[in-house]
VOGU-3710 file (C-alpha; in Angstrom, 3 decimals, decimal comma):
1> miellvviai> 26,578/47,337/-12,646  25,849/45,987/-16,154  28,463/43,248/-15,652  26,980/42,235/-12,026  23,560/42,117/-13,662  25,002/39,759/-16,449  26,719/37,546/-13,510  23,157/37,324/-11,698  21,402/36,537/-14,865  24,153/33,730/-15,637
11> iailaamllp> 23,567/32,378/-12,210  19,738/32,495/-12,297  19,987/30,572/-15,658  22,339/27,840/-14,190  20,005/27,473/-11,006  17,019/27,058/-13,319  18,776/24,511/-15,287  20,104/22,872/-12,193  16,958/22,822/-9,843  14,850/20,472/-12,173
21> alaaakskal> 17,846/17,944/-12,201  17,982/17,977/-8,516  14,224/17,434/-7,872  14,328/14,688/-10,567  17,180/13,113/-8,497  15,434/13,478/-5,320  12,360/11,782/-6,904  14,507/8,901/-8,252  16,067/8,392/-4,698  12,556/8,149/-2,871
31> qancvsntkq> 11,365/5,662/-5,474  14,467/3,428/-4,968  13,890/3,837/-1,048  10,340/2,968/-1,623  11,134/-0,101/-3,786  13,749/-1,392/-1,366  10,963/-0,963/1,562  8,463/-3,059/-0,231  11,327/-5,678/-1,185  12,186/-6,091/2,704
41> lqlgwvmyat> 8,373/-6,574/3,471  7,971/-9,078/0,608  11,207/-11,038/1,675  9,784/-11,147/5,272  6,421/-12,339/3,637  8,316/-14,996/1,517  10,286/-16,127/4,525  7,024/-16,713/6,633  5,544/-18,900/4,022  8,537/-20,980/3,591
51> esqdvmlpns> 8,612/-21,606/7,454  4,588/-22,006/7,367  4,106/-24,947/4,884  3,359/-22,361/1,952  0,557/-20,385/3,788  0,791/-16,728/3,095  1,371/-14,263/5,705  -2,159/-13,585/7,153  -3,736/-10,151/6,060  -5,347/-7,712/8,455
61> pyrnggngne> -8,966/-6,605/7,799  -10,648/-4,525/10,113  -12,354/-6,537/12,941  -11,727/-9,713/10,743  -8,340/-11,671/10,562  -6,941/-11,286/14,125  -4,748/-9,053/16,163  -1,468/-7,870/15,309  0,134/-11,134/16,748  -2,062/-13,006/14,039
71> swcpnagdlt> -1,532/-10,702/11,092  1,277/-8,798/9,125  0,348/-5,566/10,985  -1,473/-3,904/13,913  -5,059/-4,074/13,284  -6,996/-0,953/13,417  -9,439/-2,505/16,004  -6,526/-2,118/18,347  -6,906/1,442/19,742  -3,187/1,976/19,879
81> aamdwinkig> -2,772/1,176/16,241  -5,793/3,420/14,867  -4,586/6,107/12,658  -6,113/9,567/11,464  -5,169/12,980/10,131  -5,111/14,492/13,873  -3,445/13,160/16,969  -4,529/9,345/17,097  -1,815/7,227/19,024  -1,422/4,918/16,286
91> ntntapfagt> -0,170/7,489/14,028  3,317/7,372/15,651  3,151/4,424/18,031  5,692/1,681/16,953  5,140/-0,628/19,703  2,095/-2,460/18,274  4,273/-3,544/15,361  6,941/-5,483/17,485  4,184/-7,944/18,450  3,029/-8,907/14,624
101> ilapymgnql> 3,950/-12,208/12,968  5,957/-10,224/10,378  8,104/-8,442/13,231  10,620/-11,366/13,546  11,452/-11,107/9,674  11,873/-7,449/9,652  14,794/-7,226/12,263  13,084/-4,424/14,090  13,341/-2,137/10,988  10,146/-0,123/11,519
111> gvyrcpadsv> 11,034/2,301/8,633  10,062/-0,234/5,947  6,391/0,264/6,491  6,352/3,737/5,724  6,832/5,265/2,060  9,529/7,855/2,063  7,312/9,928/-0,307  4,281/9,818/2,068  5,149/13,241/3,027  1,980/14,971/4,377
121> pskngfrvrs> 1,866/13,941/8,108  -0,903/13,846/10,562  -0,993/16,735/13,223  1,173/14,541/15,552  3,669/13,734/13,159  4,409/11,369/10,279  2,616/8,085/10,475  4,311/4,834/10,811  2,581/2,819/7,964  1,959/3,840/4,209
131> ysmqgqvgnl> 1,646/0,265/2,839  -1,208/-2,188/2,847  -1,842/-5,697/1,589  -4,032/-6,443/-1,369  -6,950/-8,095/-0,025  -6,800/-11,288/-2,239  -3,808/-12,444/-0,766  -3,095/-13,766/2,906  -6,681/-15,139/3,524  -6,034/-17,522/6,284
141> ychggngssp> -8,250/-15,916/8,754  -10,549/-13,823/6,376  -11,408/-16,068/3,466  -15,099/-15,755/4,074  -17,714/-16,846/1,375  -20,296/-18,056/3,947  -22,490/-15,044/4,474  -21,223/-14,735/8,009  -20,516/-11,590/9,804  -18,093/-9,882/9,589
151> qgtldfnpgf> -17,519/-10,741/5,895  -14,460/-12,243/4,194  -12,699/-11,611/1,087  -15,021/-14,028/-1,121  -18,053/-11,827/0,029  -16,239/-8,536/-0,748  -14,949/-9,801/-4,140  -17,257/-12,849/-5,070  -16,297/-15,184/-7,964  -12,315/-14,339/-7,706
161> kayikisdit> -9,881/-16,473/-5,820  -8,954/-15,445/-2,195  -5,522/-17,006/-1,677  -4,477/-18,736/1,437  -1,413/-20,617/0,010  1,295/-19,623/-2,593  0,172/-22,883/-4,360  -3,282/-21,507/-4,650  -1,837/-19,286/-7,498  -2,382/-21,425/-10,638
171> ggpgpsdviv> -2,775/-20,031/-14,028  -2,772/-16,394/-14,783  -1,833/-14,138/-13,099  1,177/-16,091/-11,885  3,526/-15,346/-9,055  5,278/-12,688/-10,892  2,105/-10,803/-11,422  -0,027/-11,253/-8,449  0,503/-7,983/-6,008  1,003/-8,204/-2,493
181> fleehpdsml> 2,089/-4,991/-0,619  1,597/-1,493/-2,360  0,918/2,153/-1,419  -2,351/2,983/0,093  -3,395/6,594/-0,628  -3,517/8,512/2,673  -7,007/9,674/2,334  -8,165/6,139/1,752  -6,105/4,605/4,527  -7,441/7,267/7,183
191> ngvndgylqv> -11,169/6,884/6,119  -12,124/5,467/9,433  -11,345/1,743/8,477  -7,510/2,234/8,508  -6,603/-1,544/8,503  -3,652/-3,222/6,588  -6,102/-4,963/4,113  -6,662/-2,998/0,643  -9,990/-4,234/-0,578  -10,470/-5,321/-4,303
201> eskngtfpdv> -13,630/-5,449/-6,205  -13,046/-7,013/-9,547  -16,331/-6,758/-11,343  -18,109/-3,343/-11,176  -15,257/-0,989/-12,001  -14,489/0,362/-8,440  -11,714/0,729/-6,190  -13,144/0,135/-2,573  -9,850/1,193/-1,401  -7,625/3,461/-3,219
211> pgsnhkwncg> -4,021/2,672/-4,259  -1,495/5,253/-3,533  0,368/7,391/-6,070  2,960/9,212/-4,059  5,934/9,141/-6,497  4,433/11,591/-9,234  1,649/9,010/-9,953  3,717/5,825/-9,566  2,949/3,409/-6,970  5,286/0,986/-5,158
221> msfvdghsem> 4,562/-2,563/-4,963  5,904/-6,123/-4,406  4,800/-9,437/-5,966  4,485/-12,965/-4,700  7,642/-14,019/-6,617  9,704/-11,570/-4,406  10,292/-8,776/-6,625  9,407/-5,096/-6,157  8,729/-2,311/-8,629  7,156/1,131/-9,559
231> hkwitpvlkv> 3,940/1,207/-11,401  2,738/4,176/-13,172  -1,039/4,936/-13,106  -1,947/6,032/-16,842  -5,433/7,362/-16,234  -6,370/10,457/-13,927  -8,613/8,232/-11,796  -6,065/7,589/-9,330  -4,136/10,843/-9,715  -5,590/12,137/-6,578
241> pvtpnppspl> -3,924/14,748/-4,536  -3,514/14,162/-0,774  -5,830/16,503/1,328  -5,267/16,202/5,041  -8,480/15,685/7,059  -10,609/16,003/4,033  -14,297/16,562/4,764  -15,493/13,683/2,852  -12,849/10,571/3,384  -11,883/9,065/0,127
251> ssinagnqna> -13,590/5,687/0,627  -13,795/4,473/-2,849  -13,449/5,443/-6,458  -15,787/4,589/-9,220  -13,373/4,156/-12,459  -15,739/2,032/-14,629  -14,673/-1,491/-15,637  -13,221/-0,105/-18,828  -10,503/2,077/-17,148  -7,085/0,970/-18,023
261> dwvwftthca> -5,556/1,298/-14,332  -8,791/-0,638/-12,847  -8,302/-3,477/-15,546  -4,401/-3,717/-14,831  -4,685/-3,350/-10,953  -7,612/-6,245/-10,473  -5,841/-8,517/-12,931  -2,860/-8,525/-10,971  -4,820/-9,362/-7,924  -6,578/-12,663/-8,552
271> spq> -8,034/-14,588/-11,203  -11,394/-15,835/-11,383  -12,552/-18,945/-9,547
//
Protein backbone atom coordinates (compact mmCIF):
# COMPACT_ATOMS: atom_id res chain seq x y z
CA UNK A 1 0.00 0.00 0.00
CA UNK A 2 2.83 2.39 0.87
CA UNK A 3 4.59 1.61 -2.42
CA UNK A 4 1.34 2.17 -4.31
CA UNK A 5 0.81 5.53 -2.63
CA UNK A 6 4.37 6.53 -3.48
CA UNK A 7 3.79 5.63 -7.16
CA UNK A 8 0.51 7.59 -7.20
CA UNK A 9 2.24 10.58 -5.61
CA UNK A 10 5.01 10.47 -8.22
CA UNK A 11 2.46 10.29 -11.04
CA UNK A 12 0.59 13.25 -9.55
CA UNK A 13 3.79 15.27 -9.33
CA UNK A 14 4.72 14.45 -12.92
CA UNK A 15 1.22 15.37 -14.11
CA UNK A 16 1.39 18.67 -12.24
CA UNK A 17 4.68 19.40 -13.99
CA UNK A 18 3.42 18.33 -17.41
CA UNK A 19 0.02 20.01 -17.57
CA UNK A 20 1.32 23.62 -17.49
CA UNK A 21 3.74 22.76 -20.29
CA UNK A 22 0.91 21.28 -22.36
CA UNK A 23 -1.26 24.33 -21.70
CA UNK A 24 1.58 26.64 -22.75
CA UNK A 25 2.14 24.60 -25.92
CA UNK A 26 -1.58 24.79 -26.77
CA UNK A 27 -1.57 28.55 -26.18
CA UNK A 28 1.44 28.98 -28.48
CA UNK A 29 -0.27 26.88 -31.16
CA UNK A 30 -3.40 29.05 -30.99
CA UNK A 31 -1.27 32.18 -31.26
CA UNK A 32 0.55 30.79 -34.29
CA UNK A 33 -2.79 29.93 -35.91
CA UNK A 34 -4.15 33.42 -35.22
CA UNK A 35 -1.04 35.06 -36.70
CA UNK A 36 -1.45 32.83 -39.75
CA UNK A 37 -5.09 33.92 -40.12
CA UNK A 38 -4.33 37.63 -39.95
CA UNK A 39 -1.40 37.06 -42.32
CA UNK A 40 -3.75 35.48 -44.87
CA UNK A 41 -6.25 38.31 -44.52
CA UNK A 42 -3.45 40.83 -44.92
CA UNK A 43 -2.08 39.13 -48.03
CA UNK A 44 -5.55 39.39 -49.57
CA UNK A 45 -5.67 43.05 -48.53
CA UNK A 46 -2.31 43.72 -50.20
CA UNK A 47 -3.24 41.86 -53.39
CA UNK A 48 -6.46 43.87 -53.66
CA UNK A 49 -4.51 47.15 -53.39
CA UNK A 50 -1.95 45.93 -55.94
CA UNK A 51 -4.73 45.28 -58.46
CA UNK A 52 -6.69 48.44 -57.58
CA UNK A 53 -4.23 51.26 -58.25
CA UNK A 54 -3.06 51.36 -54.62
CA UNK A 55 -6.61 51.77 -53.21
CA UNK A 56 -7.00 49.98 -49.89
CA UNK A 57 -9.55 47.22 -49.47
CA UNK A 58 -12.73 49.09 -48.40
CA UNK A 59 -13.72 48.91 -44.74
CA UNK A 60 -17.20 47.87 -43.61
CA UNK A 61 -18.82 50.25 -41.10
CA UNK A 62 -22.43 49.77 -40.13
CA UNK A 63 -24.85 51.41 -42.62
CA UNK A 64 -21.95 53.19 -44.33
CA UNK A 65 -19.49 51.76 -46.78
CA UNK A 66 -21.49 49.46 -48.95
CA UNK A 67 -22.71 45.90 -48.78
CA UNK A 68 -20.47 42.87 -48.61
CA UNK A 69 -19.83 43.01 -52.35
CA UNK A 70 -18.36 46.49 -51.85
CA UNK A 71 -16.33 45.86 -48.69
CA UNK A 72 -14.06 43.29 -47.05
CA UNK A 73 -16.72 41.50 -44.99
CA UNK A 74 -20.51 41.15 -44.88
CA UNK A 75 -22.04 44.30 -43.44
CA UNK A 76 -24.24 44.00 -40.36
CA UNK A 77 -26.95 45.88 -42.19
CA UNK A 78 -27.48 42.58 -43.99
CA UNK A 79 -29.63 40.51 -41.62
CA UNK A 80 -28.10 37.31 -42.94
CA UNK A 81 -24.73 38.48 -41.58
CA UNK A 82 -25.76 40.10 -38.26
CA UNK A 83 -24.35 38.38 -35.15
CA UNK A 84 -25.30 38.15 -31.48
CA UNK A 85 -24.79 35.95 -28.42
CA UNK A 86 -27.96 33.98 -29.10
CA UNK A 87 -29.25 32.49 -32.37
CA UNK A 88 -28.89 35.03 -35.19
CA UNK A 89 -28.20 33.40 -38.52
CA UNK A 90 -25.11 35.55 -39.07
CA UNK A 91 -23.27 33.77 -36.27
CA UNK A 92 -22.73 30.69 -38.40
CA UNK A 93 -23.82 31.71 -41.91
CA UNK A 94 -20.80 31.56 -44.21
CA UNK A 95 -22.73 32.33 -47.42
CA UNK A 96 -22.43 36.18 -47.23
CA UNK A 97 -18.63 35.91 -47.09
CA UNK A 98 -18.55 34.40 -50.58
CA UNK A 99 -19.86 37.65 -52.09
CA UNK A 100 -17.32 40.05 -50.56
CA UNK A 101 -14.61 41.70 -52.61
CA UNK A 102 -12.01 39.99 -50.39
CA UNK A 103 -13.40 36.50 -51.13
CA UNK A 104 -11.52 35.93 -54.44
CA UNK A 105 -8.23 36.47 -52.60
CA UNK A 106 -9.10 34.06 -49.78
CA UNK A 107 -9.67 30.99 -51.94
CA UNK A 108 -12.83 30.19 -49.97
CA UNK A 109 -10.78 29.67 -46.79
CA UNK A 110 -13.47 30.86 -44.41
CA UNK A 111 -11.57 29.71 -41.32
CA UNK A 112 -9.24 32.70 -41.59
CA UNK A 113 -11.99 35.08 -40.44
CA UNK A 114 -12.15 33.54 -36.95
CA UNK A 115 -9.54 33.66 -34.18
CA UNK A 116 -8.96 30.08 -32.92
CA UNK A 117 -8.84 31.37 -29.33
CA UNK A 118 -12.30 32.95 -29.64
CA UNK A 119 -13.55 30.08 -27.51
CA UNK A 120 -16.92 31.30 -26.16
CA UNK A 121 -19.62 30.44 -28.73
CA UNK A 122 -23.02 31.95 -29.28
CA UNK A 123 -25.95 29.67 -28.46
CA UNK A 124 -26.14 28.38 -32.02
CA UNK A 125 -22.40 27.76 -32.38
CA UNK A 126 -19.06 29.42 -32.94
CA UNK A 127 -19.24 32.65 -34.89
CA UNK A 128 -17.70 32.87 -38.36
CA UNK A 129 -15.81 36.11 -37.73
CA UNK A 130 -13.60 37.37 -34.87
CA UNK A 131 -11.51 39.99 -36.67
CA UNK A 132 -12.29 43.58 -37.61
CA UNK A 133 -10.45 46.22 -39.65
CA UNK A 134 -9.40 49.31 -37.74
CA UNK A 135 -11.39 52.30 -38.89
CA UNK A 136 -8.62 54.61 -40.14
CA UNK A 137 -7.80 52.34 -43.09
CA UNK A 138 -9.93 51.42 -46.10
CA UNK A 139 -11.93 54.64 -46.27
CA UNK A 140 -12.87 54.63 -49.94
CA UNK A 141 -16.60 54.77 -49.08
CA UNK A 142 -16.55 56.02 -45.49
CA UNK A 143 -14.06 58.91 -45.44
CA UNK A 144 -16.70 61.37 -44.19
CA UNK A 145 -15.83 64.71 -42.72
CA UNK A 146 -18.61 66.67 -44.39
CA UNK A 147 -21.11 66.52 -41.55
CA UNK A 148 -23.43 64.27 -43.53
CA UNK A 149 -25.35 61.32 -42.14
CA UNK A 150 -24.30 58.59 -41.77
CA UNK A 151 -21.01 59.88 -40.42
CA UNK A 152 -17.61 58.82 -41.70
CA UNK A 153 -14.17 58.26 -40.21
CA UNK A 154 -13.18 61.94 -40.20
CA UNK A 155 -16.33 62.69 -38.20
CA UNK A 156 -15.61 59.91 -35.69
CA UNK A 157 -11.92 60.79 -35.31
CA UNK A 158 -11.43 64.43 -36.41
CA UNK A 159 -7.91 65.68 -36.93
CA UNK A 160 -6.46 62.31 -37.91
CA UNK A 161 -5.95 60.83 -41.35
CA UNK A 162 -8.52 58.49 -42.85
CA UNK A 163 -6.50 56.48 -45.38
CA UNK A 164 -7.90 55.59 -48.79
CA UNK A 165 -4.69 54.61 -50.60
CA UNK A 166 -1.51 53.01 -49.29
CA UNK A 167 0.37 56.04 -50.64
CA UNK A 168 -1.63 58.18 -48.16
CA UNK A 169 0.54 56.74 -45.39
CA UNK A 170 3.36 59.24 -45.12
CA UNK A 171 5.52 60.09 -42.15
CA UNK A 172 4.84 58.22 -38.93
CA UNK A 173 3.40 55.72 -38.38
CA UNK A 174 4.66 54.06 -41.53
CA UNK A 175 3.39 50.95 -43.34
CA UNK A 176 5.18 48.62 -40.91
CA UNK A 177 3.36 50.26 -37.98
CA UNK A 178 -0.20 50.94 -39.23
CA UNK A 179 -2.57 48.20 -38.02
CA UNK A 180 -5.11 46.76 -40.47
CA UNK A 181 -6.83 43.62 -39.13
CA UNK A 182 -7.07 42.75 -35.43
CA UNK A 183 -9.14 40.75 -33.01
CA UNK A 184 -12.16 42.58 -31.62
CA UNK A 185 -13.44 41.73 -28.13
CA UNK A 186 -16.55 39.54 -28.57
CA UNK A 187 -18.61 41.70 -26.19
CA UNK A 188 -17.69 44.74 -28.29
CA UNK A 189 -18.33 43.04 -31.61
CA UNK A 190 -21.78 41.84 -30.50
CA UNK A 191 -22.91 45.13 -28.97
CA UNK A 192 -25.66 45.68 -31.53
CA UNK A 193 -23.41 47.33 -34.15
CA UNK A 194 -21.48 44.21 -35.18
CA UNK A 195 -19.79 45.51 -38.30
CA UNK A 196 -16.28 44.88 -39.60
CA UNK A 197 -15.13 48.40 -38.73
CA UNK A 198 -13.31 48.97 -35.42
CA UNK A 199 -13.76 52.66 -34.63
CA UNK A 200 -10.73 54.59 -33.36
CA UNK A 201 -10.65 57.72 -31.20
CA UNK A 202 -7.27 59.44 -30.96
CA UNK A 203 -7.81 62.37 -28.58
CA UNK A 204 -9.92 61.67 -25.51
CA UNK A 205 -8.53 58.38 -24.27
CA UNK A 206 -11.42 56.08 -25.17
CA UNK A 207 -11.84 52.86 -27.11
CA UNK A 208 -15.21 53.29 -28.92
CA UNK A 209 -14.77 49.68 -30.08
CA UNK A 210 -12.61 47.38 -27.98
CA UNK A 211 -9.64 45.39 -29.32
CA UNK A 212 -9.54 41.72 -28.37
CA UNK A 213 -7.32 39.86 -25.94
CA UNK A 214 -8.11 36.21 -26.59
CA UNK A 215 -4.55 34.97 -26.17
CA UNK A 216 -3.93 35.57 -22.46
CA UNK A 217 -4.20 39.33 -23.04
CA UNK A 218 -2.38 39.18 -26.38
CA UNK A 219 -4.09 40.42 -29.54
CA UNK A 220 -3.41 39.12 -33.05
CA UNK A 221 -3.07 41.86 -35.66
CA UNK A 222 -1.69 42.58 -39.12
CA UNK A 223 -0.03 45.64 -40.61
CA UNK A 224 0.00 47.50 -43.94
CA UNK A 225 3.42 46.17 -44.96
CA UNK A 226 2.05 42.62 -44.85
CA UNK A 227 3.42 41.27 -41.55
CA UNK A 228 1.36 39.93 -38.64
CA UNK A 229 2.18 39.56 -34.96
CA UNK A 230 0.87 39.19 -31.43
CA UNK A 231 0.71 42.34 -29.33
CA UNK A 232 0.45 42.06 -25.54
CA UNK A 233 -1.72 44.58 -23.68
CA UNK A 234 0.12 45.76 -20.58
CA UNK A 235 -2.58 47.59 -18.60
CA UNK A 236 -5.75 46.16 -17.02
CA UNK A 237 -8.06 48.32 -19.15
CA UNK A 238 -8.09 45.89 -22.11
CA UNK A 239 -7.86 42.73 -20.03
CA UNK A 240 -11.63 42.26 -20.09
CA UNK A 241 -13.04 38.73 -19.61
CA UNK A 242 -15.62 37.59 -22.14
CA UNK A 243 -19.17 37.64 -20.75
CA UNK A 244 -21.65 35.84 -23.04
CA UNK A 245 -24.80 37.89 -23.55
CA UNK A 246 -23.78 40.58 -21.02
CA UNK A 247 -26.54 42.72 -19.48
CA UNK A 248 -24.66 45.85 -20.57
CA UNK A 249 -22.91 45.37 -23.95
CA UNK A 250 -19.27 46.44 -24.07
CA UNK A 251 -19.74 49.48 -26.31
CA UNK A 252 -16.69 51.47 -25.21
CA UNK A 253 -13.92 51.76 -22.62
CA UNK A 254 -12.64 55.02 -21.15
CA UNK A 255 -8.93 54.41 -20.65
CA UNK A 256 -7.64 57.98 -20.32
CA UNK A 257 -5.23 59.58 -22.77
CA UNK A 258 -2.22 58.63 -20.63
CA UNK A 259 -3.03 54.91 -20.76
CA UNK A 260 -0.10 53.07 -22.34
CA UNK A 261 -2.26 50.67 -24.35
CA UNK A 262 -4.47 53.45 -25.69
CA UNK A 263 -1.40 55.53 -26.67
CA UNK A 264 0.25 52.57 -28.40
CA UNK A 265 -2.91 51.58 -30.24
CA UNK A 266 -3.97 55.00 -31.48
CA UNK A 267 -0.44 55.86 -32.66
CA UNK A 268 -0.48 52.64 -34.69
CA UNK A 269 -3.75 53.52 -36.45
CA UNK A 270 -3.22 56.95 -38.04
CA UNK A 271 -1.15 60.10 -37.96
CA UNK A 272 -2.55 63.61 -37.41
CA UNK A 273 -3.68 65.40 -40.54
